[in-house]
Structures are given as C-alpha cells and as structure tokens.
Gaussian input, Z-matrix of N, CA and C with variables (Angstrom, degrees):
# hf/3-21g

backbone

0 1
 N
 C     1     B1
 C     2     B2     1     A1
 N     3     B3     2     A2     1     D1
 C     4     B4     3     A3     2     D2
 C     5     B5     4     A4     3     D3
 N     6     B6     5     A5     4     D4
 C     7     B7     6     A6     5     D5
 C     8     B8     7     A7     6     D6
 N     9     B9     8     A8     7     D7
 C    10    B10     9     A9     8     D8
 C    11    B11    10    A10     9     D9
 N    12    B12    11    A11    10    D10
 C    13    B13    12    A12    11    D11
 C    14    B14    13    A13    12    D12
 N    15    B15    14    A14    13    D13
 C    16    B16    15    A15    14    D14
 C    17    B17    16    A16    15    D15
 N    18    B18    17    A17    16    D16
 C    19    B19    18    A18    17    D17
 C    20    B20    19    A19    18    D18
 N    21    B21    20    A20    19    D19
 C    22    B22    21    A21    20    D20
 C    23    B23    22    A22    21    D21
 N    24    B24    23    A23    22    D22
 C    25    B25    24    A24    23    D23
 C    26    B26    25    A25    24    D24
 N    27    B27    26    A26    25    D25
 C    28    B28    27    A27    26    D26
 C    29    B29    28    A28    27    D27
 N    30    B30    29    A29    28    D28
 C    31    B31    30    A30    29    D29
 C    32    B32    31    A31    30    D30
 N    33    B33    32    A32    31    D31
 C    34    B34    33    A33    32    D32
 C    35    B35    34    A34    33    D33
 N    36    B36    35    A35    34    D34
 C    37    B37    36    A36    35    D35
 C    38    B38    37    A37    36    D36
 N    39    B39    38    A38    37    D37
 C    40    B40    39    A39    38    D38
 C    41    B41    40    A40    39    D39
 N    42    B42    41    A41    40    D40
 C    43    B43    42    A42    41    D41
 C    44    B44    43    A43    42    D42
 N    45    B45    44    A44    43    D43
 C    46    B46    45    A45    44    D44
 C    47    B47    46    A46    45    D45
 N    48    B48    47    A47    46    D46
 C    49    B49    48    A48    47    D47
 C    50    B50    49    A49    48    D48
 N    51    B51    50    A50    49    D49
 C    52    B52    51    A51    50    D50
 C    53    B53    52    A52    51    D51
 N    54    B54    53    A53    52    D52
 C    55    B55    54    A54    53    D53
 C    56    B56    55    A55    54    D54
 N    57    B57    56    A56    55    D55
 C    58    B58    57    A57    56    D56
 C    59    B59    58    A58    57    D57
 N    60    B60    59    A59    58    D58
 C    61    B61    60    A60    59    D59
 C    62    B62    61    A61    60    D60
 N    63    B63    62    A62    61    D61
 C    64    B64    63    A63    62    D62
 C    65    B65    64    A64    63    D63
 N    66    B66    65    A65    64    D64
 C    67    B67    66    A66    65    D65
 C    68    B68    67    A67    66    D66
 N    69    B69    68    A68    67    D67
 C    70    B70    69    A69    68    D68
 C    71    B71    70    A70    69    D69
 N    72    B72    71    A71    70    D70
 C    73    B73    72    A72    71    D71
 C    74    B74    73    A73    72    D72
 N    75    B75    74    A74    73    D73
 C    76    B76    75    A75    74    D74
 C    77    B77    76    A76    75    D75
 N    78    B78    77    A77    76    D76
 C    79    B79    78    A78    77    D77
 C    80    B80    79    A79    78    D78
 N    81    B81    80    A80    79    D79
 C    82    B82    81    A81    80    D80
 C    83    B83    82    A82    81    D81
 N    84    B84    83    A83    82    D82
 C    85    B85    84    A84    83    D83
 C    86    B86    85    A85    84    D84
 N    87    B87    86    A86    85    D85
 C    88    B88    87    A87    86    D86
 C    89    B89    88    A88    87    D87
 N    90    B90    89    A89    88    D88
 C    91    B91    90    A90    89    D89
 C    92    B92    91    A91    90    D90
 N    93    B93    92    A92    91    D91
 C    94    B94    93    A93    92    D92
 C    95    B95    94    A94    93    D93
 N    96    B96    95    A95    94    D94
 C    97    B97    96    A96    95    D95
 C    98    B98    97    A97    96    D96
 N    99    B99    98    A98    97    D97
 C   100   B100    99    A99    98    D98
 C   101   B101   100   A100    99    D99
 N   102   B102   101   A101   100   D100
 C   103   B103   102   A102   101   D101
 C   104   B104   103   A103   102   D102
 N   105   B105   104   A104   103   D103
 C   106   B106   105   A105   104   D104
 C   107   B107   106   A106   105   D105
 N   108   B108   107   A107   106   D106
 C   109   B109   108   A108   107   D107
 C   110   B110   109   A109   108   D108
 N   111   B111   110   A110   109   D109
 C   112   B112   111   A111   110   D110
 C   113   B113   112   A112   111   D111
 N   114   B114   113   A113   112   D112
 C   115   B115   114   A114   113   D113
 C   116   B116   115   A115   114   D114
 N   117   B117   116   A116   115   D115
 C   118   B118   117   A117   116   D116
 C   119   B119   118   A118   117   D117
 N   120   B120   119   A119   118   D118
 C   121   B121   120   A120   119   D119
 C   122   B122   121   A121   120   D120
 N   123   B123   122   A122   121   D121
 C   124   B124   123   A123   122   D122
 C   125   B125   124   A124   123   D123
 N   126   B126   125   A125   124   D124
 C   127   B127   126   A126   125   D125
 C   128   B128   127   A127   126   D126
 N   129   B129   128   A128   127   D127
 C   130   B130   129   A129   128   D128
 C   131   B131   130   A130   129   D129
 N   132   B132   131   A131   130   D130
 C   133   B133   132   A132   131   D131
 C   134   B134   133   A133   132   D132
 N   135   B135   134   A134   133   D133
 C   136   B136   135   A135   134   D134
 C   137   B137   136   A136   135   D135
 N   138   B138   137   A137   136   D136
 C   139   B139   138   A138   137   D137
 C   140   B140   139   A139   138   D138
 N   141   B141   140   A140   139   D139
 C   142   B142   141   A141   140   D140
 C   143   B143   142   A142   141   D141
 N   144   B144   143   A143   142   D142
 C   145   B145   144   A144   143   D143
 C   146   B146   145   A145   144   D144
 N   147   B147   146   A146   145   D145
 C   148   B148   147   A147   146   D146
 C   149   B149   148   A148   147   D147
 N   150   B150   149   A149   148   D148
 C   151   B151   150   A150   149   D149
 C   152   B152   151   A151   150   D150

   B1=1.4652
   B2=1.5231
   B3=1.3253
   B4=1.4628
   B5=1.5279
   B6=1.3063
   B7=1.4553
   B8=1.5211
   B9=1.3161
   B10=1.4584
   B11=1.5136
   B12=1.3066
   B13=1.4671
   B14=1.5276
   B15=1.3196
   B16=1.4597
   B17=1.5282
   B18=1.3263
   B19=1.4638
   B20=1.5154
   B21=1.3126
   B22=1.4585
   B23=1.5195
   B24=1.3133
   B25=1.4580
   B26=1.5262
   B27=1.3159
   B28=1.4628
   B29=1.5222
   B30=1.3402
   B31=1.4617
   B32=1.5306
   B33=1.3311
   B34=1.4630
   B35=1.5188
   B36=1.3271
   B37=1.4589
   B38=1.5294
   B39=1.3360
   B40=1.4657
   B41=1.5242
   B42=1.3326
   B43=1.4627
   B44=1.5282
   B45=1.3167
   B46=1.4597
   B47=1.5262
   B48=1.3225
   B49=1.4593
   B50=1.5161
   B51=1.3375
   B52=1.4634
   B53=1.5260
   B54=1.3294
   B55=1.4672
   B56=1.5228
   B57=1.3326
   B58=1.4645
   B59=1.5175
   B60=1.3475
   B61=1.4572
   B62=1.5243
   B63=1.3534
   B64=1.4624
   B65=1.5325
   B66=1.3176
   B67=1.4665
   B68=1.5203
   B69=1.3394
   B70=1.4614
   B71=1.5200
   B72=1.3446
   B73=1.4626
   B74=1.5218
   B75=1.3406
   B76=1.4593
   B77=1.5201
   B78=1.3276
   B79=1.4600
   B80=1.5210
   B81=1.3242
   B82=1.4578
   B83=1.5218
   B84=1.3304
   B85=1.4640
   B86=1.5232
   B87=1.3284
   B88=1.4684
   B89=1.5184
   B90=1.3420
   B91=1.4575
   B92=1.5238
   B93=1.3270
   B94=1.4630
   B95=1.5252
   B96=1.3323
   B97=1.4594
   B98=1.5275
   B99=1.3243
   B100=1.4603
   B101=1.5290
   B102=1.3204
   B103=1.4549
   B104=1.5264
   B105=1.3309
   B106=1.4623
   B107=1.5264
   B108=1.3284
   B109=1.4533
   B110=1.5095
   B111=1.3244
   B112=1.4655
   B113=1.5206
   B114=1.3233
   B115=1.4640
   B116=1.5260
   B117=1.3187
   B118=1.4685
   B119=1.5190
   B120=1.3145
   B121=1.4593
   B122=1.5188
   B123=1.3236
   B124=1.4641
   B125=1.5227
   B126=1.3125
   B127=1.4551
   B128=1.5172
   B129=1.3232
   B130=1.4680
   B131=1.5254
   B132=1.3126
   B133=1.4642
   B134=1.5235
   B135=1.3370
   B136=1.4581
   B137=1.5297
   B138=1.3374
   B139=1.4609
   B140=1.5221
   B141=1.3348
   B142=1.4643
   B143=1.5243
   B144=1.3354
   B145=1.4695
   B146=1.5222
   B147=1.3147
   B148=1.4667
   B149=1.5200
   B150=1.3179
   B151=1.4667
   B152=1.5165
   A1=110.11
   A2=114.55
   A3=119.72
   A4=108.42
   A5=115.24
   A6=119.77
   A7=109.84
   A8=115.73
   A9=120.25
   A10=109.60
   A11=117.00
   A12=120.12
   A13=110.59
   A14=116.03
   A15=120.65
   A16=111.17
   A17=115.92
   A18=119.89
   A19=109.41
   A20=115.26
   A21=119.36
   A22=110.58
   A23=114.76
   A24=118.61
   A25=108.64
   A26=115.30
   A27=120.28
   A28=110.72
   A29=116.27
   A30=120.46
   A31=111.35
   A32=116.84
   A33=120.19
   A34=111.06
   A35=115.58
   A36=120.41
   A37=110.40
   A38=117.01
   A39=120.78
   A40=110.94
   A41=116.13
   A42=120.42
   A43=110.31
   A44=116.30
   A45=121.34
   A46=110.32
   A47=116.34
   A48=119.73
   A49=111.73
   A50=117.26
   A51=119.49
   A52=110.41
   A53=116.91
   A54=119.90
   A55=110.22
   A56=116.39
   A57=119.50
   A58=111.25
   A59=116.92
   A60=120.55
   A61=110.33
   A62=115.98
   A63=120.22
   A64=110.69
   A65=116.62
   A66=120.27
   A67=110.12
   A68=116.42
   A69=120.71
   A70=111.19
   A71=116.70
   A72=120.31
   A73=111.00
   A74=117.34
   A75=120.82
   A76=110.29
   A77=116.54
   A78=119.88
   A79=110.90
   A80=117.21
   A81=120.64
   A82=110.57
   A83=117.00
   A84=121.20
   A85=109.62
   A86=116.39
   A87=120.02
   A88=111.30
   A89=116.58
   A90=120.71
   A91=110.58
   A92=115.90
   A93=120.05
   A94=110.44
   A95=116.51
   A96=120.46
   A97=110.38
   A98=116.95
   A99=120.42
   A100=109.98
   A101=116.82
   A102=120.78
   A103=110.54
   A104=116.10
   A105=120.71
   A106=111.11
   A107=116.68
   A108=120.36
   A109=114.38
   A110=117.14
   A111=119.87
   A112=108.22
   A113=115.74
   A114=119.27
   A115=111.78
   A116=118.19
   A117=120.25
   A118=108.95
   A119=115.26
   A120=120.94
   A121=108.39
   A122=116.76
   A123=120.40
   A124=108.36
   A125=115.47
   A126=119.92
   A127=109.84
   A128=117.32
   A129=119.15
   A130=110.17
   A131=117.08
   A132=121.66
   A133=112.52
   A134=117.13
   A135=119.49
   A136=112.11
   A137=117.00
   A138=119.99
   A139=112.23
   A140=117.14
   A141=119.78
   A142=110.24
   A143=116.90
   A144=118.27
   A145=110.73
   A146=116.93
   A147=120.54
   A148=109.42
   A149=116.55
   A150=120.69
   A151=110.12
   D1=152.02
   D2=179.86
   D3=-111.16
   D4=124.36
   D5=179.44
   D6=-108.30
   D7=147.54
   D8=175.58
   D9=-77.23
   D10=-179.16
   D11=178.50
   D12=-62.60
   D13=150.07
   D14=-177.75
   D15=-65.67
   D16=-33.59
   D17=-178.76
   D18=-126.15
   D19=145.42
   D20=178.07
   D21=-66.34
   D22=147.79
   D23=175.28
   D24=-74.34
   D25=165.90
   D26=-179.97
   D27=-58.99
   D28=-41.89
   D29=-178.95
   D30=-63.48
   D31=-42.99
   D32=178.02
   D33=-61.28
   D34=-40.89
   D35=-179.56
   D36=-63.71
   D37=-44.82
   D38=179.18
   D39=-63.13
   D40=-41.04
   D41=-179.89
   D42=-62.60
   D43=-43.67
   D44=179.63
   D45=-63.06
   D46=-43.73
   D47=-179.16
   D48=-65.10
   D49=-41.54
   D50=-179.33
   D51=-67.49
   D52=-36.95
   D53=177.79
   D54=-64.91
   D55=-44.04
   D56=178.64
   D57=-62.83
   D58=-40.72
   D59=-179.95
   D60=-62.33
   D61=-42.33
   D62=-179.90
   D63=-62.88
   D64=-42.18
   D65=178.45
   D66=-64.16
   D67=-44.28
   D68=-179.95
   D69=-60.32
   D70=-42.91
   D71=179.77
   D72=-63.82
   D73=-41.95
   D74=178.80
   D75=-61.82
   D76=-44.09
   D77=179.65
   D78=-65.33
   D79=-38.38
   D80=179.22
   D81=-63.33
   D82=-40.61
   D83=178.76
   D84=-63.54
   D85=-46.19
   D86=179.62
   D87=-62.18
   D88=-41.99
   D89=-178.65
   D90=-64.59
   D91=-42.22
   D92=179.48
   D93=-64.15
   D94=-41.02
   D95=179.72
   D96=-66.32
   D97=-39.89
   D98=178.91
   D99=-65.24
   D100=-38.10
   D101=178.97
   D102=-66.66
   D103=-30.56
   D104=179.64
   D105=-82.21
   D106=-6.40
   D107=177.06
   D108=87.71
   D109=14.20
   D110=178.31
   D111=-93.93
   D112=123.78
   D113=-177.91
   D114=-84.64
   D115=-43.44
   D116=-177.59
   D117=-96.76
   D118=119.90
   D119=-178.46
   D120=-118.34
   D121=128.77
   D122=176.40
   D123=-76.74
   D124=123.44
   D125=178.51
   D126=-89.97
   D127=155.15
   D128=174.09
   D129=-60.54
   D130=154.41
   D131=-175.70
   D132=-54.56
   D133=-38.22
   D134=-176.16
   D135=-70.56
   D136=-20.72
   D137=-178.28
   D138=-89.78
   D139=-13.52
   D140=-179.30
   D141=-75.16
   D142=139.52
   D143=176.05
   D144=-67.64
   D145=141.63
   D146=-179.52
   D147=-70.82
   D148=127.49
   D149=-178.59
   D150=-96.76

C-alpha cells in the first residue's frame, strides 16, 4: 500500500484553511440574508455551479 505523508505540508494546510474560510464566508452571507428575510441571494461567480 502507498501512504501519503504523515503530516500535511504548509501549502496544503494553507489551501485547506483558505477553502474553509471561503465556505464560512459564503455561509455567513447566506445566513445574514436569510435573517434579513431575503430568499434569493446572488452568489459570487466562483460559487455558482458551472452550467
């Protein structure tokens, strides 16, 4: 069997953190919009699914 490195590299860690931050920000925007009573929220272009 082939195993990956025991610990993530610094770059992998930064990538994971930035991805999590982006998801958190998107959820925060949606939550704020829902609290304001807006049902349709325009997402940033990068968050839209490719059609």
